[in-house]
Each structure stands twice: as C-alpha cells, then as structure tokens.
C-alpha positions in Angstrom: -6.8 -16.2 -67.0 -5.0 -13.1 -67.7 -4.8 -13.9 -71.4 -8.5 -13.8 -71.8 -8.9 -10.2 -70.6 -6.3 -8.9 -73.1 -8.4 -9.8 -76.2 -11.6 -8.6 -74.5 -9.9 -5.3 -73.6 -8.5 -5.0 -77.2 -12.0 -5.8 -78.6 -13.7 -3.3 -76.3 -11.0 -0.7 -77.1 -11.4 -1.3 -80.8 -15.2 -1.0 -80.5 -14.8 2.2 -78.5 -12.5 3.6 -81.1 -14.9 2.6 -83.8 -17.8 4.3 -82.0 -15.7 7.3 -81.4 -14.8 7.5 -85.1 -18.5 7.1 -86.0 -19.4 9.9 -83.6 -16.7 12.3 -84.9 -17.6 11.5 -88.5 -21.3 12.1 -87.7 -20.4 15.4 -85.9 -18.4 16.5 -89.0 -21.3 15.6 -91.3 -23.7 17.5 -89.1 -21.4 20.6 -89.1 -20.9 20.3 -92.9 -24.7 20.0 -93.4 -25.4 23.0 -91.1 -22.8 25.1 -93.0 -24.3 24.1 -96.3 -27.8 24.9 -95.0 -26.7 28.2 -93.7 -25.2 29.1 -97.2 -28.4 27.9 -98.8 -30.5 30.1 -96.5 -28.2 33.1 -97.3 -28.5 32.4 -101.0 -32.3 32.1 -100.8 -32.6 35.3 -98.7 -30.4 37.2 -101.2 -32.5 35.8 -104.1 -35.7 36.9 -102.4 -34.3 40.3 -101.7 -33.2 40.6 -105.4 -36.7 39.6 -106.5 -38.3 42.0 -104.1 -36.0 44.8 -105.4 -36.7 43.9 -109.0 -40.5 44.0 -108.3 -40.2 47.3 -106.6 -38.2 48.7 -109.5 -40.7 47.3 -112.0 -43.6 48.9 -110.0 -41.8 52.2 -110.0 -41.3 52.0 -113.7 -45.0 51.3 -114.2 -45.9 54.3 -112.0 -43.5 56.5 -114.0 -45.1 55.3 -117.2 -48.5 56.2 -115.8 -47.2 59.6 -114.6 -45.7 60.3 -118.0 -49.0 59.5 -119.7 -51.0 61.8 -117.3 -48.4 64.6 -117.5 -48.4 64.5 -121.3 -52.2 64.2 -121.4 -52.6 67.4 -119.3 -49.9 69.2 -121.3 -51.7 68.3 -124.6 -55.0 69.4 -123.2 -53.5 72.7 -121.9 -52.0 73.3 -125.3 -55.2 72.5 -127.2 -57.2 74.8 -124.9 -54.6 77.6 -125.1 -54.8 77.4 -128.9 -58.6 77.8 -128.7 -58.2 80.7 -126.3 -55.6 82.3 -128.5 -57.7 82.0 -131.6 -60.8 83.2 -129.9 -59.0 86.1 -128.3 -57.3 87.3 -131.5 -60.5 86.7 -133.6 -58.8 83.9 -135.6 -61.4 81.3 -134.6 -64.8 80.8 -133.0 -65.7 82.1 -129.6 -65.0 79.8 -126.7 -67.8 77.4 -125.9 -69.1 77.2 -122.3 -67.1 74.0 -121.6 -63.9 75.0 -123.4 -61.8 74.1 -120.4 -63.5 70.8 -119.4 -60.9 68.4 -121.1 -58.0 70.2 -119.4 -59.8 70.2 -116.1 -60.5 66.4 -116.4 -56.9 65.8 -117.2 -55.9 67.9 -114.2 -58.2 65.7 -112.0 -56.6 62.5 -113.3 -53.2 63.9 -112.7 -54.0 64.4 -109.0 -53.7 60.7 -108.4 -50.1 60.1 -109.7 -48.4 63.5 -109.7 -46.0 64.6 -107.0 -47.1 67.6 -105.0 -44.8 70.1 -106.7 -45.8 68.9 -110.2 -49.5 69.0 -109.3 -49.2 72.5 -107.9 -47.5 73.6 -111.1 -50.2 71.9 -113.1 -52.9 73.6 -111.1 -51.2 77.0 -111.6 -51.0 76.4 -115.3 -54.6 75.4 -115.5 -55.7 78.4 -113.4 -53.7 80.8 -115.6 -55.2 79.2 -118.7 -58.7 79.6 -117.3 -58.1 83.3 -116.3 -56.7 83.9 -119.8 -59.7 82.3 -121.4 -62.1 84.3 -119.2 -60.4 87.6 -119.9 -62.0 88.0 -123.3 -60.7 89.3 -126.7 -57.3 90.9 -126.9 -55.2 92.4 -129.6 -51.7 91.4 -128.4 -50.2 89.2 -125.6 -52.2 90.1 -122.6 -50.9 89.8 -119.0 -53.0 86.6 -118.7 -51.4 85.1 -121.7 -47.9 85.8 -120.4 -48.8 84.5 -117.0 -50.1 81.3 -118.6 -47.0 80.8 -120.7 -44.8 81.2 -117.7 -47.0 78.8 -115.6 -46.9 76.2 -118.5 -43.1 76.5 -118.5 -43.0 76.0 -114.8 -45.2 72.9 -115.2 -42.9 71.4 -117.7 -39.9 72.0 -115.4 -41.7 70.4 -112.5 -42.7 67.4 -114.6 -39.1 67.0 -115.8 -37.8 67.1 -112.2 -40.4 64.7 -111.0 -39.5 62.2 -113.8 -35.8 62.6 -113.0 -35.0 64.3 -116.3 -32.2 66.8 -116.2 -33.5 70.4 -116.2 -31.4 73.2 -117.6 -31.6 76.2 -115.4 
C-alpha cells in the first residue's frame, strides 16, 4: 500500500513543480512586458515632446518671419515718407500731400500686432519724429526735426535687430 502513495506523491510533486515553473515563467513574461511597455511609453512621450518642441520652434520661426516683414515694411514706408519730406522741405520735389504719412501710419498699425513692446515704442517714436519733421515746413539745411527723425530711425533699427536676435554693435 505504501508503494502506491510514492508514485502519487511523485506525480503531485511533478505537477506542483510544473505549475510553479509555469507561474514563474508567466511572472517573468509579465515583468518583461511591463518593462518593454514602460520603455515604449517613455519613447512615445519623448517623441511627443520632440514633436511639440519642433512645432513651437516652427511657430516661432513663422512669427519671426512675419515680424521681419512688418518691420521691413514700416522701415521702407518711413524711408519713402522721409524722402518725400526731405524733397519737399528742400524744394527738390512737390509739396507734401494731405495724406503723405498715411502709408507709414498704416504700417505702424500693422506692426502693433507682432512687434515687441520696445520695438513698437521705437517705431512709434520714429513715426512721430517723421510726422513732426514733415509738419515743420520748408528748411534750408538739416533741421532739428530731421536730426531727431534720423536718430529715432536709428533707434528703431537697433530695437528691431535686438528683437530679432541679431547682434547689435554698440
């Protein structure tokens, strides 16, 4: 009778060992899968962060391109208006029309949307100096208004260069 229990015990022990091996293997597989999933989550998170950073950089570049366009547009309008004021003031061209400053003013208004505060303030000072120069009437040599305008225009260019991250020589 004792001989029958030995094979049963061996069979039960073998089955218990087999079940234990299956459970340990299953646990290792679960741990390995959790580690792989964690690495995949980290990789996806990094990829999403890289994509988000790239989109932010591209958006910043688009804004800088728009800023450049508006900065240059105002600069060109100021230069064109200053040429008209200069020519009218020195008697080299026709008198200023009533709306001689309108294109520069419109460019200044468009600039308000995209310019930094310091660049916009400099632009506004340059426009105001231009308007005062144009309103001052004929002159025979560089007037105080013309010198003020030239200085304000230089300050505007410096502010724009700083805003765009271009090195400014002091």
